[in-house]
Backbone as numpy.savetxt, mean C-alpha at the origin, in Angstrom:
# Nx Ny Nz CAx CAy CAz Cx Cy Cz
-13.71 -33.12 40.16 -12.67 -32.46 39.38 -12.90 -32.65 37.89
-13.28 -33.88 37.50 -13.53 -34.16 36.09 -14.68 -33.30 35.56
-15.66 -33.04 36.41 -16.80 -32.22 35.99 -16.37 -30.77 35.76
-15.34 -30.35 36.49 -14.87 -28.97 36.35 -13.94 -28.78 35.16
-13.39 -29.89 34.63 -12.40 -29.79 33.56 -12.92 -29.05 32.32
-14.11 -29.36 31.81 -14.61 -28.61 30.65 -14.76 -27.11 30.94
-15.19 -26.80 32.16 -15.36 -25.39 32.55 -14.01 -24.69 32.56
-12.99 -25.38 33.09 -11.65 -24.80 33.14 -11.08 -24.59 31.74
-11.35 -25.55 30.85 -10.86 -25.44 29.48 -11.51 -24.25 28.78
-12.85 -24.15 28.89 -13.57 -23.04 28.27 -13.10 -21.71 28.86
-12.93 -21.70 30.19 -12.46 -20.48 30.85 -11.08 -20.07 30.36
-10.20 -21.08 30.17 -8.86 -20.79 29.68 -8.88 -20.23 28.27
-9.74 -20.81 27.43 -9.86 -20.34 26.04 -10.37 -18.90 26.01
-11.41 -18.63 26.82 -11.96 -17.28 26.87 -10.94 -16.27 27.39
-10.12 -16.71 28.35 -9.08 -15.84 28.89 -8.06 -15.48 27.82
-7.66 -16.51 27.03 -6.70 -16.28 25.95 -7.28 -15.34 24.90
-8.56 -15.54 24.56 -9.21 -14.67 23.58 -9.25 -13.23 24.08
-9.65 -13.06 25.34 -9.71 -11.72 25.94 -8.33 -11.08 25.96
-7.31 -11.87 26.33 -5.95 -11.36 26.38 -5.49 -10.91 25.01
-5.82 -11.72 23.96 -5.44 -11.37 22.60 -6.10 -10.08 22.15
-7.39 -9.93 22.47 -8.11 -8.71 22.10 -7.52 -7.50 22.81
-7.21 -7.68 24.09 -6.64 -6.58 24.88 -5.28 -6.15 24.32
-4.46 -7.13 23.95 -3.14 -6.81 23.39 -3.27 -6.10 22.06
-4.23 -6.57 21.24 -4.45 -5.95 19.94 -4.92 -4.51 20.10
-5.83 -4.29 21.05 -6.34 -2.95 21.30 -5.23 -2.03 21.78
-4.39 -2.54 22.68 -3.29 -1.72 23.22 -2.30 -1.37 22.11
-1.96 -2.35 21.25 -1.01 -2.10 20.18 -1.56 -1.08 19.20
-2.86 -1.18 18.88 -3.48 -0.23 17.96 -3.49 1.18 18.57
-3.79 1.26 19.86 -3.82 2.55 20.55 -2.42 3.17 20.57
-1.42 2.35 20.88 -0.05 2.83 20.92 0.40 3.31 19.55
0.05 2.56 18.51 0.42 2.95 17.15 -0.24 4.27 16.77
-1.52 4.39 17.08 -2.26 5.62 16.77 -1.62 6.83 17.44
-1.28 6.69 18.71 -0.69 7.80 19.45 0.68 8.18 18.87
1.48 7.16 18.52 2.82 7.43 17.97 2.73 8.09 16.60
1.78 7.64 15.77 1.61 8.25 14.46 1.13 9.69 14.58
0.27 9.94 15.54 -0.21 11.31 15.76 0.95 12.22 16.16
1.82 11.73 17.02 2.98 12.52 17.43 3.90 12.79 16.25
4.09 11.79 15.41 4.95 11.95 14.23 4.34 12.96 13.27
3.03 12.90 13.07 2.34 13.84 12.18 2.49 15.27 12.68
2.28 15.45 13.97 2.38 16.79 14.57 3.80 17.33 14.45
4.79 16.46 14.63 6.18 16.89 14.53 6.54 17.33 13.12
5.82 16.80 12.12 6.08 17.14 10.72 5.17 18.27 10.24
4.31 18.77 11.14 3.40 19.84 10.77 2.26 19.38 9.90
1.89 18.09 10.01 0.81 17.52 9.21 -0.41 17.24 10.10
-1.55 17.03 9.47 -2.81 16.82 10.19 -3.10 15.32 10.31
-3.62 14.93 11.47 -3.87 13.51 11.74 -5.35 13.25 11.95
-5.86 12.21 11.28 -7.25 11.78 11.42 -7.26 10.28 11.77
-7.44 9.94 13.04 -7.32 8.53 13.45 -8.30 7.59 12.75
-9.49 8.08 12.41 -10.51 7.24 11.77 -10.52 7.34 10.26
-9.49 7.96 9.68 -9.42 8.09 8.24 -10.43 9.08 7.69
-10.76 8.90 6.41 -11.71 9.78 5.74 -12.50 8.93 4.75
-13.75 8.65 5.09 -14.58 7.77 4.25 -14.77 8.34 2.85
-14.91 9.66 2.74 -15.11 10.28 1.43 -13.86 10.14 0.56
-12.68 10.24 1.17 -11.43 10.07 0.43 -11.31 8.63 -0.05
-11.63 7.68 0.83 -11.57 6.27 0.44 -12.52 5.97 -0.71
-13.68 6.61 -0.69 -14.63 6.43 -1.78 -14.07 6.98 -3.10
-13.40 8.11 -3.04 -12.83 8.69 -4.25 -11.69 7.84 -4.80
-11.02 7.12 -3.91 -9.89 6.29 -4.34 -10.34 4.95 -4.92
-11.63 4.65 -4.84 -12.13 3.34 -5.26 -11.94 3.08 -6.76
-11.61 4.10 -7.52 -11.36 3.93 -8.95 -10.01 3.28 -9.21
-9.14 3.28 -8.21 -7.81 2.70 -8.37 -7.81 1.22 -7.97
-6.95 0.45 -8.59 -6.94 -1.00 -8.42 -6.79 -1.42 -6.97
-5.87 -0.81 -6.25 -5.63 -1.20 -4.86 -6.88 -1.08 -4.01
-7.73 -0.10 -4.34 -8.86 0.22 -3.48 -10.20 -0.30 -4.00
-10.16 -1.18 -4.99 -11.43 -1.77 -5.45 -11.38 -3.29 -5.48
-10.51 -3.85 -4.65 -10.44 -5.30 -4.53 -10.79 -5.73 -3.11
-11.32 -6.95 -3.00 -11.67 -7.47 -1.69 -12.88 -6.79 -1.07
-13.03 -6.99 0.21 -14.16 -6.41 0.96 -13.63 -5.91 2.30
-14.52 -5.30 3.08 -14.11 -4.80 4.40 -13.01 -3.76 4.29
-13.07 -2.94 3.26 -12.02 -1.94 3.04 -12.08 -0.86 4.12
-10.93 -0.55 4.66 -10.91 0.38 5.79 -9.63 1.22 5.77
-9.80 2.51 5.98 -8.69 3.45 6.10 -8.62 3.98 7.52
-7.45 3.96 8.12 -7.26 4.51 9.47 -5.93 5.27 9.52
-5.75 5.99 10.61 -4.49 6.69 10.87 -4.05 7.53 9.66
-4.95 8.37 9.20 -4.69 9.22 8.04 -3.88 10.45 8.44
-2.79 10.67 7.71 -1.95 11.85 7.88 -2.01 12.64 6.59
-2.35 13.93 6.66 -2.50 14.73 5.46 -1.74 16.05 5.55
-1.35 16.54 4.38 -0.69 17.83 4.29 -0.76 18.35 2.87
-0.46 19.62 2.68 -0.52 20.24 1.36 0.60 21.26 1.27
1.56 20.98 0.37 2.70 21.89 0.22 2.41 23.01 -0.76
1.23 22.98 -1.37 0.92 23.93 -2.42 1.10 23.30 -3.79
2.21 22.58 -3.95 2.48 21.86 -5.20 1.96 20.43 -5.13
2.06 19.82 -3.94 1.71 18.42 -3.77 0.81 18.24 -2.55
-0.27 17.48 -2.72 -1.11 17.07 -1.60 -0.63 15.70 -1.12
-0.42 15.59 0.19 0.15 14.37 0.77 -0.91 13.65 1.61
-0.95 12.34 1.48 -1.79 11.52 2.37 -1.03 10.24 2.66
-0.92 9.92 3.93 -0.30 8.68 4.38 -1.30 7.99 5.30
-1.57 6.71 5.08 -2.59 6.06 5.90 -2.42 4.55 5.92
-3.02 3.94 6.93 -3.10 2.49 7.02 -4.34 2.04 6.24
-4.20 0.97 5.48 -5.32 0.50 4.67 -5.42 -1.02 4.78
-6.63 -1.52 4.89 -6.82 -2.96 4.95 -8.04 -3.39 4.14
-7.98 -4.62 3.65 -9.12 -5.23 2.96 -8.99 -6.74 3.09
-10.09 -7.44 2.90 -10.11 -8.88 3.09 -10.48 -9.59 1.79
-9.77 -10.68 1.51 -10.08 -11.51 0.35 -10.37 -12.94 0.82
-11.02 -13.71 -0.04 -11.35 -15.09 0.32 -12.52 -15.14 1.29
-12.83 -16.34 1.75 -13.93 -16.51 2.69 -13.65 -17.71 3.60
-14.32 -17.73 4.73 -14.16 -18.83 5.67 -12.73 -19.02 6.11
-12.26 -20.28 6.11 -10.89 -20.58 6.53 -9.85 -20.02 5.56
-10.29 -19.70 4.35 -9.37 -19.19 3.34 -9.36 -17.66 3.26
-10.06 -17.00 4.18 -10.07 -15.54 4.16 -8.74 -14.99 4.67
-8.36 -13.85 4.14 -7.10 -13.23 4.54 -7.25 -11.71 4.52
-6.84 -11.08 5.60 -6.90 -9.62 5.68 -5.54 -9.04 5.35
-5.51 -8.17 4.35 -4.27 -7.55 3.89 -4.11 -6.20 4.59
-2.95 -5.99 5.17 -2.66 -4.74 5.89 -1.43 -4.09 5.27
-1.51 -2.81 4.99 -0.36 -2.07 4.52 -0.57 -0.58 4.74
0.52 0.14 4.70 0.43 1.61 4.73 0.66 2.11 3.31
0.00 3.20 2.98 0.07 3.75 1.63 0.45 5.23 1.71
1.35 5.65 0.82 1.68 7.06 0.67 1.07 7.53 -0.65
0.28 8.60 -0.59 -0.36 9.15 -1.79 0.13 10.57 -2.03
0.56 10.84 -3.25 0.96 12.19 -3.65 0.10 12.60 -4.83
-0.51 13.78 -4.73 -1.34 14.29 -5.81 -0.81 15.64 -6.27
-0.65 15.78 -7.59 -0.10 17.01 -8.13 -0.47 17.14 -9.61
-0.77 18.36 -10.05 -1.06 18.61 -11.46 0.19 18.45 -12.31
1.37 18.49 -11.66 2.61 18.37 -12.41 2.92 16.94 -12.83
2.20 15.99 -12.25 2.44 14.58 -12.55 1.63 14.17 -13.78
2.32 13.81 -14.85 1.66 13.40 -16.10 2.25 12.05 -16.51
1.39 11.04 -16.61 1.87 9.69 -16.95 0.70 8.83 -17.41
0.98 7.73 -18.11 -0.09 6.79 -18.44 -0.52 6.04 -17.18
-1.74 5.53 -17.16 -2.21 4.74 -16.02 -1.41 3.43 -15.95
-0.86 3.11 -14.78 -0.17 1.83 -14.64 -0.14 1.39 -13.19
0.04 0.09 -13.00 0.30 -0.49 -11.68 1.56 -1.32 -11.79
2.37 -1.27 -10.76 3.64 -2.00 -10.74 3.82 -2.58 -9.34
4.06 -3.90 -9.28 4.24 -4.55 -7.99 5.28 -5.67 -8.12
5.84 -6.12 -6.98 6.82 -7.20 -7.04 6.23 -8.47 -7.68
7.05 -9.15 -8.46 6.61 -10.37 -9.16 6.92 -11.61 -8.33
5.92 -12.51 -8.20 6.10 -13.76 -7.48 5.91 -14.95 -8.41
6.00 -16.14 -7.83 5.88 -17.36 -8.62 4.52 -17.46 -9.31
3.44 -17.12 -8.60 2.11 -17.18 -9.19 1.97 -16.21 -10.36
2.66 -15.07 -10.27 2.62 -14.11 -11.36 3.29 -14.67 -12.61
4.37 -15.42 -12.41 5.07 -16.02 -13.56 4.18 -17.06 -14.22
3.45 -17.81 -13.41 2.51 -18.79 -13.96 1.39 -18.06 -14.71
0.90 -16.98 -14.10 -0.16 -16.20 -14.73 0.29 -15.62 -16.05
1.52 -15.14 -16.12 2.06 -14.58 -17.35 2.13 -15.64 -18.44
2.52 -16.86 -18.04 2.59 -17.96 -19.00 1.21 -18.33 -19.53
0.18 -18.05 -18.71 -1.20 -18.36 -19.11 -1.85 -17.22 -19.88
-1.12 -16.13 -20.04 -1.64 -15.04 -20.85 -2.06 -13.80 -20.11
-1.91 -13.77 -18.77 -2.25 -12.56 -18.03 -1.20 -11.49 -18.30
-1.65 -10.24 -18.31 -0.76 -9.15 -18.70 0.40 -8.96 -17.73
1.58 -8.88 -18.26 2.78 -8.48 -17.54 3.73 -7.90 -18.58
3.87 -6.60 -18.58 4.66 -5.91 -19.60 6.14 -6.07 -19.26
6.85 -6.84 -20.07 8.28 -7.07 -19.88 9.10 -6.34 -20.92
10.39 -6.16 -20.58 11.31 -5.47 -21.48 12.56 -6.33 -21.65
12.79 -6.81 -22.85 13.94 -7.67 -23.10 15.24 -6.96 -22.77
15.26 -5.65 -22.93 16.48 -4.88 -22.67 16.79 -4.76 -21.18
15.78 -5.03 -20.33 15.97 -4.87 -18.88 15.41 -6.08 -18.14
16.11 -7.21 -18.20 15.63 -8.43 -17.52 15.54 -8.29 -16.01
16.40 -7.47 -15.40 16.33 -7.30 -13.94 15.00 -6.69 -13.53
14.57 -5.65 -14.25 13.27 -5.04 -13.97 12.15 -6.04 -14.24
12.18 -6.69 -15.39 11.11 -7.60 -15.79 10.98 -8.79 -14.85
12.09 -9.25 -14.28 12.05 -10.37 -13.34 11.63 -9.93 -11.94
11.70 -8.64 -11.69 11.39 -8.13 -10.35 9.96 -7.63 -10.20
9.35 -7.18 -11.30 8.05 -6.52 -11.20 7.03 -7.05 -12.21
5.76 -6.96 -11.80 4.63 -7.11 -12.71 4.18 -5.70 -13.06
4.17 -5.39 -14.34 3.77 -4.07 -14.81 2.52 -4.23 -15.68
1.46 -3.50 -15.33 0.19 -3.63 -16.03 -0.43 -2.26 -16.28
-1.29 -2.19 -17.28 -2.01 -0.95 -17.58 -2.85 -1.11 -18.82
-3.79 -0.19 -19.00 -4.74 -0.30 -20.11 -4.13 0.04 -21.46
-3.12 0.91 -21.49 -2.50 1.32 -22.74 -1.04 0.87 -22.75
-0.82 -0.37 -23.22 0.53 -0.94 -23.17 1.52 -0.13 -23.99
1.11 0.35 -25.14 2.02 1.13 -25.99 2.50 2.39 -25.27
1.57 3.09 -24.60 1.93 4.31 -23.87 2.86 3.99 -22.71
2.61 2.87 -22.03 3.45 2.48 -20.90 4.86 2.13 -21.38
4.95 1.40 -22.49 6.27 1.05 -23.02 7.03 2.30 -23.43
6.35 3.26 -23.96 6.99 4.52 -24.34 7.45 5.30 -23.11
6.65 5.25 -22.05 6.96 6.00 -20.83 8.13 5.35 -20.08
8.12 4.01 -20.02 9.17 3.29 -19.29 10.40 3.14 -20.18
11.13 4.23 -20.34 12.36 4.18 -21.12 13.49 3.62 -20.24
14.69 3.61 -20.75 15.81 3.00 -20.03 16.05 3.63 -18.67
15.89 4.96 -18.57 16.15 5.62 -17.29 15.12 5.23 -16.24
13.85 5.11 -16.64 12.79 4.72 -15.70 12.97 3.26 -15.28
13.29 2.40 -16.23 13.50 0.98 -15.93 14.69 0.79 -14.99
15.76 1.51 -15.22 16.93 1.42 -14.34 16.59 1.93 -12.94
15.82 3.01 -12.89 15.42 3.59 -11.60 14.66 2.58 -10.76
13.63 1.96 -11.33 12.82 1.01 -10.57 13.53 -0.31 -10.32
14.38 -0.73 -11.24 15.11 -2.00 -11.04 15.97 -1.95 -9.78
16.38 -0.75 -9.40 17.21 -0.58 -8.21 16.40 -0.49 -6.93
15.05 -0.65 -7.05 14.19 -0.51 -5.88 13.23 -1.70 -5.76
13.76 -2.90 -5.61 12.89 -4.09 -5.50 12.01 -4.03 -4.26
10.82 -4.60 -4.37 9.92 -4.69 -3.22 8.87 -3.62 -3.12
9.00 -2.55 -3.92 8.02 -1.47 -3.83 6.85 -1.74 -4.78
5.73 -1.12 -4.49 4.57 -1.15 -5.37 4.19 0.29 -5.69
3.84 0.53 -6.94 3.46 1.87 -7.39 2.22 1.77 -8.26
1.24 2.61 -8.01 0.10 2.75 -8.90 -0.03 4.23 -9.22
-0.18 4.54 -10.50 -0.18 5.96 -10.87 -1.08 6.22 -12.07
-1.53 7.44 -12.12 -2.18 8.00 -13.30 -1.92 9.50 -13.24
-2.21 10.20 -14.29 -1.95 11.64 -14.29 -2.61 12.30 -13.07
-1.79 12.96 -12.28 -2.28 13.67 -11.10 -2.16 12.94 -9.79
-1.99 11.59 -9.82 -2.02 10.82 -8.58 -0.99 9.69 -8.59
-0.28 9.54 -7.47 0.72 8.48 -7.31 0.51 7.79 -5.96
0.49 6.46 -5.98 0.45 5.67 -4.75 1.75 4.89 -4.62
2.32 4.92 -3.44 3.57 4.23 -3.15 3.37 3.39 -1.89
3.69 2.11 -1.95 3.53 1.25 -0.77 4.31 -0.05 -0.93
4.39 -0.79 0.14 4.92 -2.15 0.13 3.80 -3.07 0.59
3.42 -4.00 -0.25 2.28 -4.86 0.04 2.47 -5.59 1.37
1.41 -5.56 2.17 1.35 -6.27 3.45 2.40 -5.77 4.46
2.81 -4.51 4.30 3.75 -3.93 5.27 3.23 -2.57 5.72
3.22 -2.38 7.02 2.78 -1.09 7.56 3.98 -0.25 7.97
3.88 1.04 7.72 4.95 1.96 8.08 4.95 2.16 9.59
6.09 2.00 10.20 6.21 2.30 11.62 6.34 3.81 11.81
5.88 4.34 12.94 5.90 5.79 13.15 7.25 6.44 12.86
8.33 5.77 13.23 9.66 6.34 13.00 10.12 6.26 11.56
9.33 5.57 10.71 9.71 5.39 9.31 8.94 6.32 8.35
8.06 7.16 8.89 7.21 7.99 8.03 8.04 8.90 7.14
8.99 9.61 7.70 9.80 10.54 6.90 10.54 9.80 5.80
11.10 8.64 6.13 11.87 7.89 5.14 10.98 7.40 4.01
9.78 6.88 4.34 8.86 6.39 3.32 8.32 7.53 2.47
8.06 8.67 3.10 7.61 9.83 2.35 8.70 10.31 1.39
9.95 10.26 1.86 11.07 10.66 1.01 11.21 9.71 -0.18
10.99 8.41 0.04 11.07 7.45 -1.05 9.95 7.69 -2.07
8.76 8.00 -1.57 7.65 8.30 -2.47 7.95 9.57 -3.28
8.54 10.57 -2.63 8.89 11.80 -3.32 9.98 11.57 -4.36
10.86 10.61 -4.09 11.90 10.29 -5.07 11.27 9.74 -6.35
10.28 8.84 -6.19 9.56 8.32 -7.35 8.82 9.45 -8.05
8.14 10.27 -7.27 7.39 11.41 -7.82 8.32 12.35 -8.60
9.47 12.65 -8.01 10.41 13.55 -8.66 10.90 13.01 -9.99
11.21 11.70 -10.03 11.63 11.08 -11.27 10.53 11.18 -12.33
9.29 10.94 -11.91 8.17 10.95 -12.86 7.84 12.36 -13.34
7.94 13.33 -12.45 7.69 14.73 -12.86 8.76 15.20 -13.84
10.00 14.79 -13.61 11.08 15.17 -14.51 10.86 14.58 -15.92
10.09 13.47 -15.97 9.79 12.84 -17.26 8.68 13.59 -17.99
7.89 14.40 -17.25 6.71 15.05 -17.85 7.12 16.11 -18.88
């Protein structure tokens, strides 16, 4: 019996690994099928394996040029004539060895010639960001709007243009929406929540939230 114990332990470990892989595969398959159904119900096109050429074009944006193992899946696309829509799952890995971490989130992308704005990224502010700001890393704050400044890290290459763009109405708008991340430049807007994936039943709601941001920004143009 003692001689069999190592074999039983190894067999148990392999069984758990196989079970975990099987569960992961089933969950991914179920998610893919549900997202496809949601896309079809909305009259949008679904690409389960994403679009490598689109991901390559997006590499100029901050979200898509960090880490390694970048991957786009479950791409949903549509074109209203005024706005091109893309919703997809995106992942990338940072760190190495025991310190590696894979980041998973869903992203909503809206592209339109009507969108005119300075290049900027905006994301929720954490403790490390406050330390970074104290050390001199960029975080554009507004004394007139402490709620916004305490909630978000705002960055961009042209600080003067960003400060001019983020007037009181824009600051009030975003201050009321903690937890969101936005990256934008003229013609393109990304809306997401870091490390959170959109569930199939939440697609319409997330798209509506992205359109709300887009609408506010277009009205500013």
